[in-house]
N, C-alpha and C positions, 0 to 999 in steps of 0.2 A: 672797668671802673673808671670815670668821668676823671680828667685833673682836677685836681684843689690847687692848681697855681692862682687862680681869682685869691682864692681866700689869702693864698701869700698875700699879695697885695697890698691886702686889706689891713692885713695883722702883722703886730710883731712879736717878739716873744717876750713876756714880763720877765726884768731881772729877776733872780729867784732870790735876792734881799726884800721882794716887793711886798711877797705873801707870806706868813710862817710855814716854813717847811716845801716851800717850791722848788723844784729846781729843773733844769731842762732835762729831757730825754730824745735820744738820737736814734732813727731809723734809717740803716742802709736799705737797698732797695735793688731790685732788677727793672731794668729800663725798656719797657719793648712797648708795641703799640695794645699788644692785650694788656699789659699791668695799667700800663696809663700813668705809670711812675717817670718823675722826670730828674731824680736824684734822691737826696739827703734831703730828710724831715725831719722837723722838731716841735716837740711837742712840751706844754707845762705838765708836771707829774706833782701830787702832794704828799708827800714821805709820810706824813703824818694822818693823811685822811683818806688815800690812796685814791684822789681825784684825778684823772687824766683829761686834758684837757684835749680837743680837734688838733691835728698835727697841720703847719704850714710848710711850704717847700723853704726849704732854707738855702738851697743851691743846687744847680744844675748840675750831672755827673752823669756819666756811662758805667751803667752796673756796678754802685759802690757797693759792694754784697757785704764789705765789713768793714768797721770803723776800729781806729784807736785815737786816743789823746794825747799830747804830748803833758808831762808830767808837772810843767811849771808857766809855758806858753800857752796863751789861748790860740792854740793850732789844734787841726783836726787832720786826719791823716785817715783816706779811703783806697781800698784797692780798687781798680778797674778790670772787673773779671771778664777779660777778653783775650783773645787769641794772640792779639798783636796791638802796638798802640805805639802812634808818633813815630810811625814810619820804622818805626825796632822789632825786632823778636819779640813776643812776651807779651803779657800783659803789664800792667803799670801800679804805681801807687801814686795817687794827687793828694797835694800838701793843701789844704786850706784856711785861711783865717778866718779866725769867728768874732763877730762882732759880738760883744757880749751884750748891747743896750738891745738888739733890734733881733737876735739869733741867727742873722743871716751870717755867707760862710761866703767868702772870695778866694777865687784858687789862686795858686801862687808857686803852680807849676808843677809837673808830675815828671817821674823818672818810669823806666823799664825797669821790669823785674829780672828779664832775660827767661821766665819762663811761662810760659800759657797758663790762662785762668787762675792768677792767684786769687786765691780764697779767704785767707785769712792775715791778719797786720799785728803788729804790737811795736810798742815803744821801750827801749830801757828805761828803768828806773833815773838814770841821769840824762835823758834827752838827748844821747849823743848819735843814737843810731834809730832806724827805723829796719822789721825784719817782717819781711812776706813768706809767706807758703804758698805755692804754686799747685794746685791740682792736677790742670792738663799738662804742665811740664813736669811734674814729681818735682820741684827744686825748692830750694829756700835762699831768699835775697836777703843781703845785709845791706842798707843805705845812710848813708852821711846825713849828721844834718849839720845845717849851720847856726850860729849864734841866734839867728831868728828864727829858727825852724823850717828854713826852707831846705830840701832834699837837694843831695849831690848824686850823681851819677855812680852804677856800680863800678868799683873799684875791681879791675884785672890784673892778671899777671901771673904767671907760673907760679911766684914763690905763694902767694897770698890773692885772693880772691874776695869777693862779695859775692860770690856767685858759688854752690853749692848742690850739684848735683846725686840725687838718688839713684841708687842702681842694684841689681841683682847681684847677690853673692857668687852667684853663676850662670853662665850666659846660657844655660839650658832651663833655669829656674823660672817659675811661675806660681799664678796662686789659682788658691782652688776657683773663684770667681771667674769665668772669662771673661765676662763683659766688666765686669769693675776692676778686677786683679789683673788685667794683661799686660800693666807697666807701672812703674811708680807714681802713684799718687799724694802727693805730701798735703795735708790737711788743714794742719793747726800750727801755730808757734807761740810757743808761753816761755818767758824768761825765768829761770829760774835759780835758786842755789847762790851762788856771792856775784849776781847779775853780768856774770861774764857768759852764762850757759844757757843753752835755749832747748826746751824739749820738743821734738817736731812729730805729731804723728804722722804713719804713712799708711793709709787706709791698702794703698797697692801690694805696698811689700807686708803687710801685718807686722811692723815693727815700728816699734818707738824709738826714738834716735835722741842722743844727746849730744849738742853739737858746742863748742866753745865759739866764740866770738870776741873781738877785739873792740870795742867802742870808739877809740881813736885813731883805731885803722880800718873800721869796717869793713873787717875780712873776718870770715870764715873758717874754722877748722873741725872737720869731722871725730869724734870723741867717740862714744860708746854707744851702745845701741843694745833693745831688748826684744829680743822674738816672741808674740802672742800667739796664742792657736793661732794656725791654719784656717784662713774664713772668716777671721773675727772683724777685720776691716776697724782699725782703729781711725775714729774721726776728731775727736776734742778731746781735750786735758782740763784736767780742774786740780790746783793746789791748796792743801790743807793751811789753816794759818801757822799751823806750828813750819812750812815750808821744807817740811821730810817726806809725810805723807800725801799721796796724790791718785790720783785714778784717770784712766780715760773711759770715755765710751766707745763703741763698737759699733759701728752701723751696720754691719753685714748680719751679725749673728745676734744683735739688740742685748748685748751684756755692758757691763763695766767693771773692768778689771782694776785691781786694786794694786797699785807700785809704790814703791819706796826709792825714795832716793837716798845715795849715801855719800858720806865725807868728803870724796872722792870725784863726787858729782855722776857716779855711775847710776844705773836703776836698777829695781831688781822686781820682778813679776812677783804675786801675790796671787789672792783669791779671786775669782769671778764669777759674778750672779749676773738672774737674767734682770731686764728692764721690764717685763711684762708678768702679770697674774701668771701663775702657773697652770691655770684652766685657760688660757688662750692655746690652743693649740694650733689654729690656722694663722701663721704669718706673711702669707703669702700679699707683697705690695706694702709691707711694715719694713723700717728702718731708723735707728736708734740715731740722732742728730747731737745734740748740745747737751753740756754737764755742768755744774755749778756745786761748788760749798758753800753752805753758809756762811757767814761773817763768826758766827760763834763756833763754830768747827765739828759740832754736833751733826749735820744732817747733810745730804748729798740729793742733788735733784739731777733725773736726767731728762729728756723729751723722749716721746716715740711717736712719728709719723704714721701714718696710718691707723693706729689704736688710736690716734689723736689724745697724747696722756704726756702726765708728766711723772714720772715713777718718783717715788717719796722714800728715803731711805735714813737709817738713823747710822749713826758710826758705831762701830763697839769698841769702847773703850778706847785704849791708845792704841788699834790696831788699824790695820786698812779693810779690814771685811763689815761687811753691809748689811742693818736688818731691812729686809723688806717691809713697806708701810702700805705700799698699795700706789694704784698709780691714779690720779684724776684727771678726769676729761677735760679736756684743754677749752672749749667751748670757743674751737675756732680750728679750722682745717691745714695739716699738716705743718707743726710745730718746730719749724727749722731753726729757730733760737728763741732764748727768753733771759732774761737777766734779774736778780736780786737786786732791788732797790737799794739806795744807802739810808743807812739805817736798820735793812735786815726784816721789816714789818711786811714787805709787799714781794709778790715776783709779776712779772711782763709777761705774756708770752704772745710772741709773734705767728699769726697764723699766714703762713705765704699763699696758700690756695684759697682762703676765706676774705682775702686782703683785711685782716683784721689785728689789732691787738687788745689780748685780753688780760683782767688785773685780777691776781690771788690775795687773799692774806696770809701770812706764816704765824702760823701757831708756834711761839720762840721754845716753847716747851714741849709739845708734842712732835713738830716738823709738819704737821699735816697743813694742807691747802686747803683753802673755800673762795670759791667764786663770789667776788663783790658784787657781782652785777654787772661792772663796770665795762663795755666791749666801745670801741673805737675803730673809724674805718682808715686801714693807711696802706697805701699801694704794695701788693708784693713784698711785707718786711722780711728779710733776711737777716737783720741785726737788729739786735736794741741794745744801744749802750749809753752808760751814765758817766760824765766827766768825774774823774777822780777828785 
């Protein structure tokens, strides 16, 4: 795909207040010669009509595969999904100041995550810390934030540290999949409970961890964990609005597992269901990727790569059980990520291999998706993020 840098020079993001229902939507990407991507892109999305404008380059960055926003300040945080950054071991998280009039972003510095290949990032609700999960390193990082939203370095020490390494329970333990489960692979990080705990899905260990973090000191402490079915490969996590029920999508066996957080911030494993229709028997080359709960709490969605679809589920009453509603074709290849737009009326899907983002209308009564006909070019979209 050719670069769209020229478009960025000429275009500016119209402020959200300029047109009714318009909000910015941001795209994290993989940057290399093949994709033509140069960093983070931004576009205008209308939450009332589903219209999506062509993207512009917001700022240059290296493999900014996942994005998160500060809860109060105009700051964006992106992982740099690389093996090493800035002469330090591991990848990095980079902070960007957002120009809310133009949509451009300006770097405010980066800090090492201590682990290679950081693939997920989040900010705690108070805006005190940024947390990142590193797939290559199988670790979690907690980075402090200054009052103006800049990052501080990892805290290290014998008693308390901002770096937490996952490991096997036994030295001789291995996963079922020798290629993907040869070692720990932390794949997501989400704040839960009283905002002092994070859930981390580790694909390599088939484990969902709950770690405690101290936002004042920016340190992590391992807490509890739950083992999933061997070979499941837990990847991403989604929390119900009641903040008790939750689900994780399992990349390797293409399932969704229901979980429940208890008052002690432990996690209990409940039922599991497939993300594919029962008549799909050949799953060669398929894998699940993203999961999200609709804001009304009644529906759950998960993406299937290879099958290139979004699985639609209805939440059964007040349980974590899911009723499979079908799998809607994404009209895009390799749906690594998707996001529900503010207001809950539309769902945007990023086709990493097709270099496109497609838009679907959500029926808030039935939960089913309908393609709106809108598809725009975005180079190698890996993350779609709306600012809270």
